[in-house]
C-alpha positions as CSV (number, residue, x, y, z in Angstrom):
1,M,-3.8,-8.5,-11.0
2,N,-7.3,-10.0,-10.2
3,T,-9.1,-7.0,-9.6
4,P,-12.5,-8.6,-8.2
5,D,-10.2,-10.4,-5.7
6,Y,-8.5,-7.6,-4.5
7,L,-11.6,-4.9,-4.3
8,N,-13.3,-7.7,-1.6
9,R,-10.0,-7.0,0.7
10,F,-12.1,-3.5,1.2
11,T,-15.2,-2.1,3.4
12,Q,-17.7,-0.9,0.9
13,D,-16.8,2.1,1.9
14,A,-13.3,2.0,2.1
15,I,-10.9,5.0,1.8
16,R,-7.7,4.5,-0.4
17,L,-5.1,7.4,-0.6
18,S,-2.7,6.0,-3.2
19,E,0.8,7.7,-4.1
20,R,0.4,5.5,-7.3
21,A,-3.2,6.2,-8.1
22,G,-2.5,10.0,-7.2
23,A,-6.2,10.0,-6.0
24,R,-8.5,10.2,-3.3
25,Q,-10.1,7.2,-3.9
26,A,-13.9,6.8,-1.6
27,G,-15.6,2.8,-2.6
28,R,-15.2,0.1,-3.7
29,A,-16.0,1.8,-7.1
30,A,-13.9,4.6,-7.4
31,I,-10.7,1.8,-6.0
32,Q,-12.0,0.2,-9.1
33,A,-12.1,2.9,-11.4
34,G,-8.4,3.9,-10.6
35,M,-7.0,0.6,-10.9
36,P,-6.4,0.2,-14.9
37,A,-4.0,4.1,-14.8
38,E,-2.1,2.9,-11.7
39,W,-1.3,-0.5,-13.0
40,E,-1.5,-0.8,-16.6
41,A,2.1,0.5,-16.9
42,L,3.1,-2.8,-14.6
43,E,1.0,-5.8,-16.0
44,R,2.4,-8.0,-18.0
45,P,0.2,-10.6,-20.2
46,K,-2.2,-12.9,-18.2
47,N,-2.2,-10.1,-15.5
48,L,1.0,-10.8,-14.1
49,I,3.0,-7.7,-12.4
50,A,6.4,-6.9,-13.6
51,E,7.2,-6.3,-9.6
52,K,8.1,-8.3,-6.9
53,M,6.9,-6.9,-3.4
54,T,8.7,-8.2,-0.8
55,V,7.4,-6.9,3.0
56,A,10.6,-5.6,4.9
57,R,9.2,-5.3,8.4
58,A,5.5,-4.9,9.8
59,E,3.8,-3.9,13.2
60,F,0.1,-4.5,13.7
61,H,-2.2,-3.4,16.5
62,I,-5.4,-5.8,16.2
63,E,-8.0,-5.8,19.0
64,E,-11.7,-7.5,18.8
65,N,-13.1,-5.8,16.0
66,F,-10.4,-3.2,14.7
67,A,-6.5,-3.6,13.6
68,A,-4.0,-1.8,12.1
69,A,-1.4,-2.3,10.1
70,I,2.2,-0.5,9.3
71,Y,4.2,-2.4,7.0
72,W,7.3,-1.6,4.5
73,I,7.4,-2.8,1.0
74,D,10.9,-3.2,-0.9
75,V,10.2,-3.2,-4.7
76,K,12.0,-4.9,-7.7
77,G,11.0,-4.4,-10.5
78,G,10.7,-4.0,-14.6
79,V,11.5,-6.0,-17.8
80,R,13.0,-3.8,-19.8
81,W,14.9,-2.1,-17.5
82,H,15.5,-3.0,-13.7
83,Y,14.7,-0.9,-11.0
84,T,14.1,-1.2,-7.1
85,D,11.5,1.1,-4.8
86,Q,10.4,1.0,-1.3
87,C,6.9,1.9,0.1
88,L,5.3,2.4,3.6
89,V,1.9,1.1,3.8
90,F,-1.1,2.1,6.4
91,Q,-4.2,0.1,6.8
92,A,-6.8,0.5,8.7
93,F,-8.6,-3.1,8.9
94,V,-12.5,-3.6,10.7
95,R,-13.9,-6.9,10.9
96,Q,-17.0,-7.8,9.4
97,G,-18.2,-11.6,10.3
98,K,-14.8,-14.1,9.9
99,N,-13.3,-11.4,7.6
100,W,-10.8,-8.5,8.1
101,L,-11.4,-5.7,5.2
102,V,-9.5,-2.8,4.4
103,A,-11.1,0.4,5.9
104,H,-8.5,2.8,5.2
105,H,-5.5,2.5,3.1
106,T,-2.7,5.2,2.7
107,D,1.1,4.7,1.1
108,A,4.0,6.3,0.4
109,W,6.4,5.6,-2.2
110,S,10.2,6.6,-3.4
111,L,11.2,6.7,0.2
112,D,14.7,6.4,1.2
113,Y,14.8,5.0,4.5
114,D,17.1,2.2,6.6
115,I,14.9,0.1,7.7
116,D,17.3,-2.1,9.7
117,S,18.9,0.9,11.5
118,Q,15.3,2.6,11.7
119,K,17.4,5.9,10.2
120,P,15.4,8.2,7.7
121,G,16.6,9.5,4.6
122,Q,17.4,13.1,3.3
123,G,14.0,13.6,1.7
124,S,11.7,15.8,3.3
125,K,8.5,14.1,2.4
126,F,9.7,10.8,3.8
127,Q,10.6,13.1,6.8
128,S,6.9,14.5,7.4
129,L,5.4,11.0,6.7
130,I,7.1,9.4,9.2
131,S,6.3,11.9,11.7
132,I,2.8,11.4,10.8
133,L,3.0,7.4,10.7
134,L,5.4,6.2,13.0
135,T,4.8,8.8,15.9
136,R,3.2,7.3,18.9
């Protein structure tokens, strides 16, 4: 992963709550400090990641200087063994000059949800998350 490029997509004081990171990260320095442990199991030589992530569905709300995105990611990966996964991401953006930067990021992994029929799976973790993120 190109860590400097990734970090430049966040505000200086961004909050990142990633299930894969396993900790609350406040600010670019904390996000950067957590990257090695989060990605080392997935990275291959030359900073390639052994996962293919495909956005399956995305919803956006955009105002003048604020935007929010909720999107699903389908994951296929593995080098020694193959696996699939599913992730739900919520991001809040602020406009800084001509750029949109992430001010808040949260995600949940290993969800059991049929995106096409929009029906939740059996996991209680998913039931509580979906009620928080998708109820309007």
